[in-house]
Biopython code that builds the backbone (N, CA, C, O; Angstrom):
import numpy as np
from Bio.PDB.StructureBuilder import StructureBuilder

atoms = [
    (1, "UNK", "N", (20.302, 12.171, -10.896)),
    (1, "UNK", "CA", (19.801, 13.030, -9.643)),
    (1, "UNK", "C", (19.639, 12.228, -8.460)),
    (1, "UNK", "O", (19.608, 12.754, -7.348)),
    (2, "UNK", "N", (19.520, 10.848, -8.651)),
    (2, "UNK", "CA", (19.496, 9.994, -7.644)),
    (2, "UNK", "C", (20.890, 9.912, -6.742)),
    (2, "UNK", "O", (20.940, 9.901, -5.512)),
    (3, "UNK", "N", (22.001, 9.858, -7.661)),
    (3, "UNK", "CA", (23.312, 9.873, -7.161)),
    (3, "UNK", "C", (23.563, 11.031, -6.525)),
    (3, "UNK", "O", (24.014, 11.011, -5.379)),
    (4, "UNK", "N", (23.304, 12.202, -7.183)),
    (4, "UNK", "CA", (23.620, 13.551, -6.559)),
    (4, "UNK", "C", (22.974, 13.850, -5.337)),
    (4, "UNK", "O", (23.593, 14.512, -4.504)),
    (5, "UNK", "N", (21.701, 13.421, -5.076)),
    (5, "UNK", "CA", (20.916, 13.718, -3.826)),
    (5, "UNK", "C", (21.166, 12.818, -2.763)),
    (5, "UNK", "O", (20.426, 12.850, -1.779)),
    (6, "UNK", "N", (22.110, 12.020, -2.828)),
    (6, "UNK", "CA", (22.734, 11.095, -1.726)),
    (6, "UNK", "C", (23.369, 12.006, -0.737)),
    (6, "UNK", "O", (24.253, 12.809, -1.036)),
    (7, "UNK", "N", (22.828, 11.827, 0.575)),
    (7, "UNK", "CA", (23.358, 12.703, 1.703)),
    (7, "UNK", "C", (24.799, 12.455, 1.988)),
    (7, "UNK", "O", (25.379, 13.325, 2.638)),
    (8, "UNK", "N", (25.538, 11.296, 1.563)),
    (8, "UNK", "CA", (26.905, 10.997, 1.753)),
    (8, "UNK", "C", (27.723, 12.097, 1.316)),
    (8, "UNK", "O", (28.660, 12.562, 1.966)),
    (9, "UNK", "N", (27.286, 12.540, 0.060)),
    (9, "UNK", "CA", (28.061, 13.648, -0.535)),
    (9, "UNK", "C", (28.356, 14.794, 0.197)),
    (9, "UNK", "O", (29.491, 15.269, 0.192)),
    (10, "UNK", "N", (27.293, 15.354, 0.924)),
    (10, "UNK", "CA", (27.406, 16.322, 1.702)),
    (10, "UNK", "C", (28.244, 16.102, 3.101)),
    (10, "UNK", "O", (28.834, 17.002, 3.698)),
    (11, "UNK", "N", (28.180, 14.803, 3.479)),
    (11, "UNK", "CA", (29.128, 14.522, 4.674)),
    (11, "UNK", "C", (30.710, 14.385, 4.095)),
    (11, "UNK", "O", (31.639, 14.881, 4.732)),
    (12, "UNK", "N", (30.902, 13.735, 2.953)),
    (12, "UNK", "CA", (32.317, 13.494, 2.472)),
    (12, "UNK", "C", (32.877, 14.775, 1.901)),
    (12, "UNK", "O", (34.075, 14.980, 2.100)),
    (13, "UNK", "N", (32.135, 15.726, 1.174)),
    (13, "UNK", "CA", (32.532, 16.805, 0.643)),
    (13, "UNK", "C", (32.120, 18.041, 1.628)),
    (13, "UNK", "O", (32.526, 18.015, 2.789)),
    (14, "UNK", "N", (31.439, 18.957, 1.236)),
    (14, "UNK", "CA", (30.653, 19.907, 2.125)),
    (14, "UNK", "C", (29.341, 19.991, 1.591)),
    (14, "UNK", "O", (28.970, 19.488, 0.530)),
    (15, "UNK", "N", (28.544, 20.768, 2.523)),
    (15, "UNK", "CA", (27.112, 21.160, 2.220)),
    (15, "UNK", "C", (27.192, 22.049, 0.815)),
    (15, "UNK", "O", (26.443, 21.802, -0.130)),
    (16, "UNK", "N", (28.125, 23.047, 0.784)),
    (16, "UNK", "CA", (28.062, 23.950, -0.303)),
    (16, "UNK", "C", (28.473, 23.200, -1.616)),
    (16, "UNK", "O", (27.898, 23.471, -2.670)),
    (17, "UNK", "N", (29.411, 22.308, -1.562)),
    (17, "UNK", "CA", (29.754, 21.545, -2.696)),
    (17, "UNK", "C", (28.490, 20.824, -3.126)),
    (17, "UNK", "O", (28.230, 20.854, -4.329)),
    (18, "UNK", "N", (27.647, 20.161, -2.285)),
    (18, "UNK", "CA", (26.596, 19.089, -2.548)),
    (18, "UNK", "C", (25.612, 20.204, -3.111)),
    (18, "UNK", "O", (25.020, 19.868, -4.137)),
    (19, "UNK", "N", (25.358, 21.364, -2.660)),
    (19, "UNK", "CA", (24.238, 22.287, -3.061)),
    (19, "UNK", "C", (24.639, 22.833, -4.459)),
    (19, "UNK", "O", (23.810, 23.083, -5.334)),
    (20, "UNK", "N", (25.904, 22.988, -4.589)),
    (20, "UNK", "CA", (26.387, 23.299, -6.102)),
    (20, "UNK", "C", (26.163, 22.255, -7.094)),
    (20, "UNK", "O", (25.730, 22.515, -8.217)),
    (21, "UNK", "N", (26.451, 21.077, -6.697)),
    (21, "UNK", "CA", (26.160, 19.891, -7.557)),
    (21, "UNK", "C", (24.703, 19.735, -7.959)),
    (21, "UNK", "O", (24.354, 19.608, -9.133)),
    (22, "UNK", "N", (23.864, 19.750, -6.912)),
    (22, "UNK", "CA", (22.666, 19.611, -7.326)),
    (22, "UNK", "C", (21.936, 20.846, -7.942)),
    (22, "UNK", "O", (20.929, 20.656, -8.623)),
    (23, "UNK", "N", (22.370, 21.990, -7.744)),
    (23, "UNK", "CA", (21.864, 23.272, -8.650)),
    (23, "UNK", "C", (22.330, 23.093, -9.931)),
    (23, "UNK", "O", (21.597, 23.491, -10.836)),
    (24, "UNK", "N", (23.531, 22.513, -10.256)),
    (24, "UNK", "CA", (24.103, 22.336, -11.537)),
    (24, "UNK", "C", (23.407, 21.307, -12.233)),
    (24, "UNK", "O", (23.224, 21.453, -13.441)),
    (25, "UNK", "N", (22.944, 20.170, -11.585)),
    (25, "UNK", "CA", (22.128, 19.089, -12.122)),
    (25, "UNK", "C", (20.790, 19.439, -12.471)),
    (25, "UNK", "O", (20.289, 18.920, -13.469)),
    (26, "UNK", "N", (20.118, 20.286, -11.749)),
    (26, "UNK", "CA", (18.991, 20.780, -12.142)),
    (26, "UNK", "C", (18.880, 21.840, -13.271)),
    (26, "UNK", "O", (17.884, 21.965, -13.984)),
    (27, "UNK", "N", (19.932, 22.539, -13.354)),
    (27, "UNK", "CA", (20.161, 23.499, -14.510)),
    (27, "UNK", "C", (20.321, 22.555, -15.781)),
    (27, "UNK", "O", (19.766, 22.899, -16.824)),
    (28, "UNK", "N", (21.050, 21.392, -15.734)),
    (28, "UNK", "CA", (21.186, 20.689, -16.856)),
    (28, "UNK", "C", (19.935, 19.890, -17.167)),
    (28, "UNK", "O", (19.662, 19.686, -18.350)),
    (29, "UNK", "N", (19.189, 19.444, -16.251)),
    (29, "UNK", "CA", (17.988, 18.820, -16.344)),
    (29, "UNK", "C", (17.031, 19.929, -17.029)),
    (29, "UNK", "O", (16.449, 19.504, -18.027)),
    (30, "UNK", "N", (16.797, 21.087, -16.727)),
    (30, "UNK", "CA", (15.992, 22.054, -17.225)),
    (30, "UNK", "C", (16.343, 22.224, -18.683)),
    (30, "UNK", "O", (15.447, 22.248, -19.527)),
    (31, "UNK", "N", (17.682, 22.350, -19.024)),
    (31, "UNK", "CA", (18.175, 22.690, -20.344)),
    (31, "UNK", "C", (17.822, 21.664, -21.294)),
    (31, "UNK", "O", (17.420, 21.910, -22.431)),
    (32, "UNK", "N", (17.996, 20.385, -20.757)),
    (32, "UNK", "CA", (17.581, 19.029, -21.567)),
    (32, "UNK", "C", (16.262, 19.133, -21.848)),
    (32, "UNK", "O", (15.907, 18.874, -22.998)),
    (33, "UNK", "N", (15.378, 19.490, -20.955)),
    (33, "UNK", "CA", (13.981, 19.545, -21.288)),
    (33, "UNK", "C", (13.534, 20.547, -22.097)),
    (33, "UNK", "O", (12.487, 20.342, -22.709)),
    (34, "UNK", "N", (14.107, 21.599, -22.234)),
    (34, "UNK", "CA", (14.051, 22.793, -23.218)),
    (34, "UNK", "C", (14.421, 22.471, -24.547)),
    (34, "UNK", "O", (13.876, 22.872, -25.575)),
    (35, "UNK", "N", (15.539, 21.599, -24.424)),
    (35, "UNK", "CA", (16.130, 21.054, -25.789)),
    (35, "UNK", "C", (15.256, 20.153, -26.469)),
    (35, "UNK", "O", (15.015, 20.241, -27.673)),
    (36, "UNK", "N", (14.743, 19.220, -25.651)),
    (36, "UNK", "CA", (13.605, 18.197, -25.964)),
    (36, "UNK", "C", (12.413, 18.782, -26.624)),
    (36, "UNK", "O", (11.953, 18.374, -27.691)),
    (37, "UNK", "N", (11.887, 19.878, -25.841)),
    (37, "UNK", "CA", (10.758, 20.417, -26.223)),
    (37, "UNK", "C", (10.801, 21.072, -27.609)),
    (37, "UNK", "O", (9.898, 20.950, -28.437)),
    (38, "UNK", "N", (11.973, 21.806, -27.799)),
    (38, "UNK", "CA", (12.239, 22.523, -29.068)),
    (38, "UNK", "C", (12.435, 21.449, -30.243)),
    (38, "UNK", "O", (11.974, 21.647, -31.367)),
    (39, "UNK", "N", (13.114, 20.360, -29.916)),
    (39, "UNK", "CA", (13.268, 19.423, -30.970)),
    (39, "UNK", "C", (12.055, 18.608, -31.322)),
    (39, "UNK", "O", (12.051, 18.043, -32.416)),
    (40, "UNK", "N", (11.017, 18.483, -30.510)),
    (40, "UNK", "CA", (9.776, 17.760, -30.695)),
    (40, "UNK", "C", (8.607, 18.569, -31.043)),
    (40, "UNK", "O", (7.452, 18.146, -31.009)),
    (41, "UNK", "N", (8.973, 19.802, -31.395)),
    (41, "UNK", "CA", (7.740, 20.763, -31.709)),
    (41, "UNK", "C", (7.387, 20.625, -33.215)),
    (41, "UNK", "O", (8.228, 20.739, -34.107)),
    (42, "UNK", "N", (6.123, 20.379, -33.411)),
    (42, "UNK", "CA", (5.664, 20.076, -34.668)),
    (42, "UNK", "C", (4.625, 20.882, -35.244)),
    (42, "UNK", "O", (3.995, 20.575, -36.256)),
    (43, "UNK", "N", (4.448, 22.062, -34.473)),
    (43, "UNK", "CA", (3.676, 23.137, -34.908)),
    (43, "UNK", "C", (4.121, 23.804, -36.199)),
    (43, "UNK", "O", (3.321, 24.480, -36.846)),
    (44, "UNK", "N", (5.287, 23.643, -36.562)),
    (44, "UNK", "CA", (5.900, 24.322, -37.819)),
    (44, "UNK", "C", (5.374, 23.728, -39.074)),
    (44, "UNK", "O", (5.342, 24.358, -40.132)),
    (45, "UNK", "N", (4.954, 22.478, -38.937)),
    (45, "UNK", "CA", (4.262, 21.781, -40.250)),
    (45, "UNK", "C", (3.239, 22.585, -40.770)),
    (45, "UNK", "O", (3.318, 22.856, -41.968)),
    (46, "UNK", "N", (2.236, 23.051, -40.085)),
    (46, "UNK", "CA", (1.148, 23.806, -40.546)),
    (46, "UNK", "C", (1.537, 25.103, -41.065)),
    (46, "UNK", "O", (0.947, 25.553, -42.047)),
    (47, "UNK", "N", (2.565, 25.812, -40.448)),
    (47, "UNK", "CA", (3.085, 26.974, -40.938)),
    (47, "UNK", "C", (3.786, 26.953, -42.210)),
    (47, "UNK", "O", (3.646, 27.838, -43.054)),
    (48, "UNK", "N", (4.636, 25.813, -42.364)),
    (48, "UNK", "CA", (5.299, 25.555, -43.552)),
    (48, "UNK", "C", (4.172, 25.463, -44.807)),
    (48, "UNK", "O", (4.243, 26.103, -45.856)),
    (49, "UNK", "N", (3.122, 24.511, -44.436)),
    (49, "UNK", "CA", (2.214, 24.455, -45.529)),
    (49, "UNK", "C", (1.339, 25.662, -45.860)),
    (49, "UNK", "O", (0.769, 25.794, -46.943)),
    (50, "UNK", "N", (1.278, 26.447, -44.952)),
    (50, "UNK", "CA", (0.525, 27.878, -45.134)),
    (50, "UNK", "C", (1.632, 28.762, -46.168)),
    (50, "UNK", "O", (1.309, 29.425, -47.154)),
    (51, "UNK", "N", (2.833, 28.582, -45.699)),
    (51, "UNK", "CA", (3.791, 29.542, -46.549)),
    (51, "UNK", "C", (3.816, 29.004, -47.968)),
    (51, "UNK", "O", (3.908, 29.764, -48.932)),
    (52, "UNK", "N", (3.730, 27.651, -48.087)),
    (52, "UNK", "CA", (3.918, 27.054, -49.520)),
    (52, "UNK", "C", (2.445, 27.342, -50.329)),
    (52, "UNK", "O", (2.345, 27.540, -51.540)),
    (53, "UNK", "N", (1.494, 27.317, -49.490)),
    (53, "UNK", "CA", (0.215, 27.606, -50.287)),
    (53, "UNK", "C", (0.176, 29.078, -50.721)),
    (53, "UNK", "O", (-0.277, 29.455, -51.801)),
    (54, "UNK", "N", (0.711, 29.895, -49.746)),
    (54, "UNK", "CA", (0.724, 31.366, -49.973)),
    (54, "UNK", "C", (1.678, 31.734, -51.139)),
    (54, "UNK", "O", (1.450, 32.687, -51.884)),
    (55, "UNK", "N", (2.736, 30.942, -51.254)),
    (55, "UNK", "CA", (3.692, 31.160, -52.435)),
    (55, "UNK", "C", (3.049, 30.649, -53.720)),
    (55, "UNK", "O", (3.164, 31.319, -54.747)),
    (56, "UNK", "N", (2.392, 29.521, -53.717)),
    (56, "UNK", "CA", (1.860, 29.080, -54.985)),
    (56, "UNK", "C", (0.488, 30.242, -55.335)),
    (56, "UNK", "O", (0.295, 30.573, -56.505)),
    (57, "UNK", "N", (-0.201, 30.668, -54.465)),
    (57, "UNK", "CA", (-1.123, 31.669, -54.753)),
    (57, "UNK", "C", (-0.647, 33.069, -55.342)),
    (57, "UNK", "O", (-1.301, 33.775, -56.110)),
    (58, "UNK", "N", (0.672, 33.342, -54.810)),
    (58, "UNK", "CA", (1.205, 34.500, -55.243)),
    (58, "UNK", "C", (1.761, 34.246, -56.738)),
    (58, "UNK", "O", (1.768, 35.162, -57.560)),
    (59, "UNK", "N", (2.218, 32.970, -57.036)),
    (59, "UNK", "CA", (2.603, 32.849, -58.236)),
    (59, "UNK", "C", (1.443, 32.686, -59.386)),
    (59, "UNK", "O", (1.736, 32.907, -60.561)),
    (60, "UNK", "N", (0.252, 32.334, -59.049)),
    (60, "UNK", "CA", (-1.028, 32.342, -59.716)),
    (60, "UNK", "C", (-1.283, 33.757, -59.876)),
    (60, "UNK", "O", (-1.478, 34.114, -61.038)),
    (61, "UNK", "N", (-1.328, 34.680, -58.941)),
    (61, "UNK", "CA", (-1.601, 35.989, -59.206)),
    (61, "UNK", "C", (-0.646, 36.583, -60.068)),
    (61, "UNK", "O", (-1.087, 37.417, -60.859)),
    (62, "UNK", "N", (0.660, 36.314, -60.088)),
    (62, "UNK", "CA", (1.635, 36.994, -60.866)),
    (62, "UNK", "C", (1.196, 36.501, -62.444)),
    (62, "UNK", "O", (1.257, 37.215, -63.446)),
    (63, "UNK", "N", (0.802, 35.289, -62.393)),
    (63, "UNK", "CA", (0.429, 34.784, -63.836)),
    (63, "UNK", "C", (-0.808, 35.656, -64.279)),
    (63, "UNK", "O", (-0.819, 36.121, -65.419)),
    (64, "UNK", "N", (-1.787, 35.875, -63.461)),
    (64, "UNK", "CA", (-3.043, 36.398, -63.876)),
    (64, "UNK", "C", (-2.832, 37.915, -64.272)),
    (64, "UNK", "O", (-3.421, 38.455, -65.208)),
    (65, "UNK", "N", (-1.887, 38.552, -63.413)),
    (65, "UNK", "CA", (-1.553, 39.926, -63.827)),
    (65, "UNK", "C", (-0.747, 40.131, -65.203)),
    (65, "UNK", "O", (-0.934, 41.094, -65.947)),
    (66, "UNK", "N", (0.042, 39.246, -65.406)),
    (66, "UNK", "CA", (0.776, 39.356, -66.791)),
    (66, "UNK", "C", (0.265, 38.367, -67.873)),
    (66, "UNK", "O", (1.029, 37.829, -68.675)),
    (67, "UNK", "N", (-1.054, 38.167, -67.843)),
    (67, "UNK", "CA", (-1.583, 37.262, -68.652)),
    (67, "UNK", "C", (-1.379, 37.626, -70.197)),
    (67, "UNK", "O", (-1.254, 36.730, -71.032)),
    (68, "UNK", "N", (-1.355, 38.836, -70.502)),
    (68, "UNK", "CA", (-1.387, 39.386, -71.914)),
    (68, "UNK", "C", (0.208, 39.360, -72.298)),
    (68, "UNK", "O", (0.530, 39.402, -73.485)),
    (69, "UNK", "N", (1.039, 39.300, -71.431)),
    (69, "UNK", "CA", (2.487, 39.584, -71.730)),
    (69, "UNK", "C", (3.239, 38.440, -71.257)),
    (69, "UNK", "O", (3.702, 38.477, -70.117)),
    (70, "UNK", "N", (3.443, 37.268, -72.112)),
    (70, "UNK", "CA", (4.020, 36.136, -71.635)),
    (70, "UNK", "C", (5.542, 36.395, -71.281)),
    (70, "UNK", "O", (5.980, 35.734, -70.339)),
    (71, "UNK", "N", (6.257, 37.125, -71.809)),
    (71, "UNK", "CA", (7.783, 37.359, -71.361)),
    (71, "UNK", "C", (7.660, 37.897, -69.957)),
    (71, "UNK", "O", (8.274, 37.329, -69.054)),
    (72, "UNK", "N", (6.973, 38.863, -69.731)),
    (72, "UNK", "CA", (6.825, 39.544, -68.302)),
    (72, "UNK", "C", (6.177, 38.592, -67.431)),
    (72, "UNK", "O", (6.358, 38.756, -66.225)),
    (73, "UNK", "N", (5.506, 37.695, -67.783)),
    (73, "UNK", "CA", (4.668, 36.883, -66.848)),
    (73, "UNK", "C", (5.842, 35.789, -66.543)),
    (73, "UNK", "O", (5.941, 35.440, -65.367)),
    (74, "UNK", "N", (6.703, 35.240, -67.452)),
    (74, "UNK", "CA", (7.827, 34.145, -67.276)),
    (74, "UNK", "C", (8.768, 34.910, -66.158)),
    (74, "UNK", "O", (9.092, 34.381, -65.095)),
    (75, "UNK", "N", (9.183, 36.334, -66.593)),
    (75, "UNK", "CA", (9.968, 36.913, -65.659)),
    (75, "UNK", "C", (9.612, 37.323, -64.236)),
    (75, "UNK", "O", (10.461, 37.417, -63.349)),
    (76, "UNK", "N", (8.324, 37.559, -64.065)),
    (76, "UNK", "CA", (7.918, 37.759, -62.758)),
    (76, "UNK", "C", (7.652, 36.368, -61.816)),
    (76, "UNK", "O", (7.698, 36.269, -60.590)),
    (77, "UNK", "N", (7.383, 35.426, -62.745)),
    (77, "UNK", "CA", (7.109, 34.181, -61.751)),
    (77, "UNK", "C", (8.471, 33.549, -61.463)),
    (77, "UNK", "O", (8.660, 33.009, -60.373)),
    (78, "UNK", "N", (9.485, 33.595, -62.451)),
    (78, "UNK", "CA", (10.861, 33.007, -62.168)),
    (78, "UNK", "C", (11.558, 34.045, -61.106)),
    (78, "UNK", "O", (12.199, 33.581, -60.163)),
    (79, "UNK", "N", (11.441, 35.222, -61.252)),
    (79, "UNK", "CA", (12.055, 36.034, -60.191)),
    (79, "UNK", "C", (11.365, 35.739, -58.710)),
    (79, "UNK", "O", (12.075, 35.546, -57.723)),
    (80, "UNK", "N", (10.116, 35.723, -58.652)),
    (80, "UNK", "CA", (9.490, 35.389, -57.364)),
    (80, "UNK", "C", (9.869, 33.952, -56.878)),
    (80, "UNK", "O", (10.158, 33.811, -55.689)),
    (81, "UNK", "N", (9.888, 32.796, -57.784)),
    (81, "UNK", "CA", (10.347, 31.736, -57.391)),
    (81, "UNK", "C", (11.716, 31.668, -56.660)),
    (81, "UNK", "O", (11.937, 31.072, -55.606)),
    (82, "UNK", "N", (12.589, 32.379, -57.399)),
    (82, "UNK", "CA", (13.930, 32.260, -56.977)),
    (82, "UNK", "C", (14.025, 32.971, -55.554)),
    (82, "UNK", "O", (14.606, 32.441, -54.607)),
    (83, "UNK", "N", (13.446, 34.135, -55.489)),
    (83, "UNK", "CA", (13.405, 34.798, -54.147)),
    (83, "UNK", "C", (12.828, 33.982, -53.025)),
    (83, "UNK", "O", (13.322, 33.912, -51.900)),
    (84, "UNK", "N", (11.681, 33.339, -53.452)),
    (84, "UNK", "CA", (10.978, 32.745, -52.410)),
    (84, "UNK", "C", (11.990, 31.331, -51.944)),
    (84, "UNK", "O", (12.160, 31.056, -50.756)),
    (85, "UNK", "N", (12.545, 30.599, -52.955)),
    (85, "UNK", "CA", (13.307, 29.476, -52.554)),
    (85, "UNK", "C", (14.518, 29.884, -51.685)),
    (85, "UNK", "O", (14.814, 29.238, -50.680)),
    (86, "UNK", "N", (15.204, 30.956, -52.087)),
    (86, "UNK", "CA", (16.278, 31.632, -51.212)),
    (86, "UNK", "C", (15.810, 31.851, -49.808)),
    (86, "UNK", "O", (16.367, 31.263, -48.882)),
    (87, "UNK", "N", (14.731, 32.736, -49.591)),
    (87, "UNK", "CA", (14.241, 33.208, -48.327)),
    (87, "UNK", "C", (13.793, 32.020, -47.528)),
    (87, "UNK", "O", (14.058, 31.999, -46.326)),
    (88, "UNK", "N", (13.135, 31.025, -48.087)),
    (88, "UNK", "CA", (12.618, 29.812, -47.512)),
    (88, "UNK", "C", (13.671, 28.910, -46.979)),
    (88, "UNK", "O", (13.530, 28.350, -45.892)),
    (89, "UNK", "N", (14.787, 28.750, -47.769)),
    (89, "UNK", "CA", (15.952, 28.013, -47.656)),
    (89, "UNK", "C", (16.637, 28.503, -46.466)),
    (89, "UNK", "O", (16.902, 27.700, -45.571)),
    (90, "UNK", "N", (16.960, 29.759, -46.353)),
    (90, "UNK", "CA", (17.603, 30.550, -45.260)),
    (90, "UNK", "C", (16.757, 30.191, -43.781)),
    (90, "UNK", "O", (17.334, 29.771, -42.778)),
    (91, "UNK", "N", (15.424, 30.423, -43.859)),
    (91, "UNK", "CA", (14.656, 30.008, -42.801)),
    (91, "UNK", "C", (14.607, 28.594, -42.403)),
    (91, "UNK", "O", (14.560, 28.308, -41.206)),
    (92, "UNK", "N", (14.615, 27.612, -43.387)),
    (92, "UNK", "CA", (14.614, 26.282, -43.105)),
    (92, "UNK", "C", (16.020, 25.841, -42.474)),
    (92, "UNK", "O", (16.027, 24.895, -41.686)),
    (93, "UNK", "N", (17.110, 26.447, -42.773)),
    (93, "UNK", "CA", (18.291, 26.279, -42.143)),
    (93, "UNK", "C", (18.210, 26.349, -40.566)),
    (93, "UNK", "O", (18.879, 25.607, -39.847)),
    (94, "UNK", "N", (17.460, 27.167, -40.160)),
    (94, "UNK", "CA", (17.336, 27.462, -38.743)),
    (94, "UNK", "C", (16.247, 26.807, -38.067)),
    (94, "UNK", "O", (16.077, 27.069, -36.877)),
    (95, "UNK", "N", (15.476, 25.987, -38.656)),
    (95, "UNK", "CA", (14.230, 25.374, -38.279)),
    (95, "UNK", "C", (14.710, 24.393, -37.089)),
    (95, "UNK", "O", (14.246, 24.500, -35.953)),
    (96, "UNK", "N", (15.478, 23.626, -37.371)),
    (96, "UNK", "CA", (16.071, 22.687, -36.366)),
    (96, "UNK", "C", (17.401, 22.898, -35.878)),
    (96, "UNK", "O", (18.400, 22.497, -36.476)),
    (97, "UNK", "N", (17.420, 23.561, -34.735)),
    (97, "UNK", "CA", (18.854, 23.887, -34.306)),
    (97, "UNK", "C", (19.735, 22.853, -33.706)),
    (97, "UNK", "O", (20.861, 23.151, -33.306)),
    (98, "UNK", "N", (19.257, 21.638, -33.630)),
    (98, "UNK", "CA", (20.048, 20.545, -33.082)),
    (98, "UNK", "C", (20.344, 19.564, -34.105)),
    (98, "UNK", "O", (20.929, 18.515, -33.832)),
    (99, "UNK", "N", (19.954, 19.870, -35.297)),
    (99, "UNK", "CA", (20.308, 18.789, -36.515)),
    (99, "UNK", "C", (20.818, 19.634, -37.699)),
    (99, "UNK", "O", (20.639, 20.851, -37.670)),
    (100, "UNK", "N", (21.366, 19.122, -38.609)),
    (100, "UNK", "CA", (21.736, 19.718, -39.864)),
    (100, "UNK", "C", (22.995, 20.581, -39.957)),
    (100, "UNK", "O", (23.745, 20.532, -38.982)),
    (101, "UNK", "N", (23.280, 21.235, -40.814)),
    (101, "UNK", "CA", (24.591, 21.817, -41.019)),
    (101, "UNK", "C", (24.944, 22.924, -39.901)),
    (101, "UNK", "O", (26.098, 23.065, -39.494)),
    (102, "UNK", "N", (23.895, 23.676, -39.448)),
    (102, "UNK", "CA", (24.257, 24.571, -38.493)),
    (102, "UNK", "C", (23.705, 24.218, -36.946)),
    (102, "UNK", "O", (23.019, 24.964, -36.248)),
    (103, "UNK", "N", (24.157, 22.975, -36.628)),
    (103, "UNK", "CA", (23.452, 22.349, -35.459)),
    (103, "UNK", "C", (24.354, 23.073, -34.249)),
    (103, "UNK", "O", (25.464, 23.597, -34.344)),
    (104, "UNK", "N", (23.489, 22.919, -33.078)),
    (104, "UNK", "CA", (24.268, 23.432, -31.890)),
    (104, "UNK", "C", (24.945, 22.226, -31.291)),
    (104, "UNK", "O", (24.306, 21.174, -31.317)),
    (105, "UNK", "N", (26.286, 22.228, -30.694)),
    (105, "UNK", "CA", (26.951, 21.070, -30.255)),
    (105, "UNK", "C", (26.530, 20.678, -28.997)),
    (105, "UNK", "O", (26.172, 21.468, -28.123)),
    (106, "UNK", "N", (26.566, 19.445, -28.884)),
    (106, "UNK", "CA", (26.294, 18.866, -27.459)),
    (106, "UNK", "C", (27.497, 18.585, -26.685)),
    (106, "UNK", "O", (27.404, 17.957, -25.630)),
    (107, "UNK", "N", (28.585, 18.985, -27.110)),
    (107, "UNK", "CA", (29.877, 18.947, -26.375)),
    (107, "UNK", "C", (29.960, 19.470, -25.001)),
    (107, "UNK", "O", (30.575, 18.895, -24.103)),
    (108, "UNK", "N", (29.283, 20.644, -24.858)),
    (108, "UNK", "CA", (29.303, 20.980, -23.475)),
    (108, "UNK", "C", (28.526, 20.056, -22.373)),
    (108, "UNK", "O", (28.805, 19.950, -21.179)),
    (109, "UNK", "N", (27.716, 19.563, -22.934)),
    (109, "UNK", "CA", (26.793, 18.357, -22.093)),
    (109, "UNK", "C", (27.703, 17.249, -21.889)),
    (109, "UNK", "O", (27.715, 16.712, -20.781)),
    (110, "UNK", "N", (28.558, 16.786, -22.917)),
    (110, "UNK", "CA", (29.259, 15.699, -22.692)),
    (110, "UNK", "C", (30.412, 15.918, -21.734)),
    (110, "UNK", "O", (30.844, 14.996, -21.042)),
    (111, "UNK", "N", (30.941, 17.234, -21.698)),
    (111, "UNK", "CA", (32.013, 17.472, -20.860)),
    (111, "UNK", "C", (31.408, 17.655, -19.310)),
    (111, "UNK", "O", (32.081, 17.405, -18.310)),
    (112, "UNK", "N", (30.305, 18.035, -19.283)),
    (112, "UNK", "CA", (29.600, 18.104, -17.834)),
    (112, "UNK", "C", (29.491, 16.733, -17.341)),
    (112, "UNK", "O", (29.774, 16.479, -16.170)),
    (113, "UNK", "N", (29.021, 15.656, -18.318)),
    (113, "UNK", "CA", (28.864, 14.421, -17.762)),
    (113, "UNK", "C", (30.294, 13.725, -17.520)),
    (113, "UNK", "O", (30.378, 12.874, -16.635)),
    (114, "UNK", "N", (31.265, 14.021, -18.181)),
    (114, "UNK", "CA", (32.397, 13.591, -17.721)),
    (114, "UNK", "C", (32.973, 14.210, -16.339)),
    (114, "UNK", "O", (33.624, 13.558, -15.523)),
    (115, "UNK", "N", (32.668, 15.410, -16.228)),
    (115, "UNK", "CA", (33.219, 16.021, -14.883)),
    (115, "UNK", "C", (32.365, 15.538, -13.614)),
    (115, "UNK", "O", (32.823, 15.557, -12.471)),
    (116, "UNK", "N", (31.097, 15.111, -13.935)),
    (116, "UNK", "CA", (30.358, 14.677, -12.866)),
    (116, "UNK", "C", (30.370, 13.175, -12.644)),
    (116, "UNK", "O", (29.832, 12.656, -11.666)),
    (117, "UNK", "N", (30.978, 12.528, -13.552)),
    (117, "UNK", "CA", (30.991, 10.887, -13.587)),
    (117, "UNK", "C", (31.825, 10.549, -12.272)),
    (117, "UNK", "O", (32.775, 11.238, -11.900)),
    (118, "UNK", "N", (31.439, 9.595, -11.716)),
    (118, "UNK", "CA", (32.041, 9.023, -10.416)),
    (118, "UNK", "C", (33.434, 8.414, -10.827)),
    (118, "UNK", "O", (33.567, 7.800, -11.886)),
    (119, "UNK", "N", (34.478, 8.616, -9.926)),
    (119, "UNK", "CA", (35.748, 8.021, -10.414)),
    (119, "UNK", "C", (35.883, 6.496, -10.459)),
    (119, "UNK", "O", (36.926, 5.980, -10.861)),
]
sb = StructureBuilder()
sb.init_structure("model")
sb.init_model(0)
sb.init_chain("A")
sb.init_seg("    ")
for serial, (resi, resn, name, xyz) in enumerate(atoms, 1):
    if name == "N":
        sb.init_residue(resn, " ", resi, " ")
    sb.init_atom(name, np.array(xyz, "f"), 0.0, 1.0, " ", f" {name:<3s}", serial, name[0])
structure = sb.get_structure()
């Protein structure tokens, strides 16, 4: 921002080019701030703990419902466990969009830095 706010740019190029550069830099700064805010959000820890506790309580409830029929109890708990693991796994894949297998690329930011770098 210090380099882009230099008034020499407006005199060497034009005022419209200088304004466009400043506008783009502000957009990049805002996007970076949003990305950092999303990456450092730790409110999901409580939500994950709550979901896991709810899952355990559901398994206990399934065990109590089928207390007199052991085969039905095993089938119900097993089916619920598999469904919960699959559903929570899919949600967990999207929990951190900038890390992991399905991450968002930083290539556009790198291209922008190359394009605005001084010669």
